[in-house]
C-alpha positions as CSV (number, residue, x, y, z in Angstrom):
1,X,84.9,264.2,150.6
2,X,84.6,263.4,147.0
3,X,83.5,260.1,147.6
4,X,81.0,261.8,150.0
5,X,79.8,263.5,147.0
6,X,79.5,260.7,144.2
7,X,77.2,260.1,146.9
8,X,76.0,262.0,147.5
9,X,74.9,263.0,143.6
10,X,73.9,259.0,143.2
11,X,71.8,259.2,146.0
12,X,70.0,262.2,144.6
13,X,69.9,260.6,140.8
14,X,68.4,257.5,142.6
15,X,65.5,259.8,144.1
16,X,65.2,261.8,140.6
17,X,65.7,265.4,142.2
18,X,67.3,268.5,140.7
19,X,70.5,270.1,142.3
20,X,68.0,272.6,142.3
21,X,65.0,270.0,144.0
22,X,67.0,269.0,146.6
23,X,68.8,272.5,147.4
24,X,65.2,273.6,148.3
25,X,64.0,270.3,149.8
26,X,67.2,271.3,152.9
27,X,66.8,275.2,152.4
28,X,70.2,275.8,150.8
29,X,71.2,277.2,147.2
30,X,72.0,275.2,144.3
31,X,74.9,275.9,144.0
32,X,75.8,274.4,147.4
33,X,74.6,271.0,146.3
34,X,76.6,271.2,143.6
35,X,79.9,272.3,145.5
36,X,78.8,269.1,148.3
37,X,79.0,267.1,145.1
38,X,82.7,268.0,143.5
39,X,84.0,267.9,147.0
40,X,84.7,272.0,147.5
41,X,82.5,272.1,150.3
42,X,81.3,269.3,153.7
43,X,77.4,269.5,155.1
44,X,77.3,270.6,158.5
45,X,76.0,268.1,161.0
46,X,72.4,269.8,160.4
47,X,72.6,269.8,156.3
48,X,73.7,266.1,156.6
49,X,70.4,265.2,158.9
50,X,68.5,267.2,156.7
51,X,69.9,265.1,153.2
52,X,69.5,262.0,154.9
53,X,65.6,263.2,155.7
54,X,65.1,265.0,152.5
55,X,67.2,261.2,150.3
56,X,65.1,259.0,152.8
57,X,68.6,257.4,154.2
58,X,70.8,257.4,157.0
59,X,74.0,259.7,157.7
60,X,75.4,256.4,157.6
61,X,74.7,255.3,154.0
62,X,75.7,259.5,153.1
63,X,78.7,259.0,155.2
64,X,79.3,255.7,153.3
65,X,80.0,253.7,156.9
66,X,76.9,252.2,156.0
67,X,75.9,250.2,152.3
68,X,72.4,249.7,153.3
69,X,69.7,252.0,152.0
70,X,66.3,252.3,153.6
71,X,62.5,253.0,152.7
72,X,60.3,255.0,154.4
73,X,57.0,252.9,155.0
74,X,55.9,255.2,158.3
75,X,52.3,256.3,157.8
76,X,51.4,253.2,155.2
77,X,48.7,251.0,156.2
78,X,50.0,247.1,158.1
79,X,48.4,245.8,154.7
80,X,50.4,248.1,152.7
81,X,53.7,247.0,154.5
82,X,53.0,243.5,154.1
83,X,52.9,244.0,150.1
84,X,56.3,246.4,149.8
85,X,58.2,243.3,152.3
86,X,56.7,241.0,149.6
87,X,57.6,242.9,146.9
88,X,60.9,243.1,147.6
89,X,61.5,239.8,148.8
90,X,60.2,239.0,145.5
91,X,63.2,241.4,143.8
92,X,65.6,239.7,145.7
């Protein structure tokens, strides 16, 4: 599960979250996040879902099944969604 831990660490850092901040978001102690990241523990399915929501990625991305990440744009106006799509297209 070291690969999982590396992915978790990278996704957490990409979101500019500390282990403590991520732990608070999903309702665990920050030491639990550390255990996941070094591969000493594996999350339950419930925690895996919470991690995916907190990091705004699918469980497949967390598990290494799928490589692409998603961006949650729910709640944005249609005009803003179109602008986000424009920015993504320009960056590619």
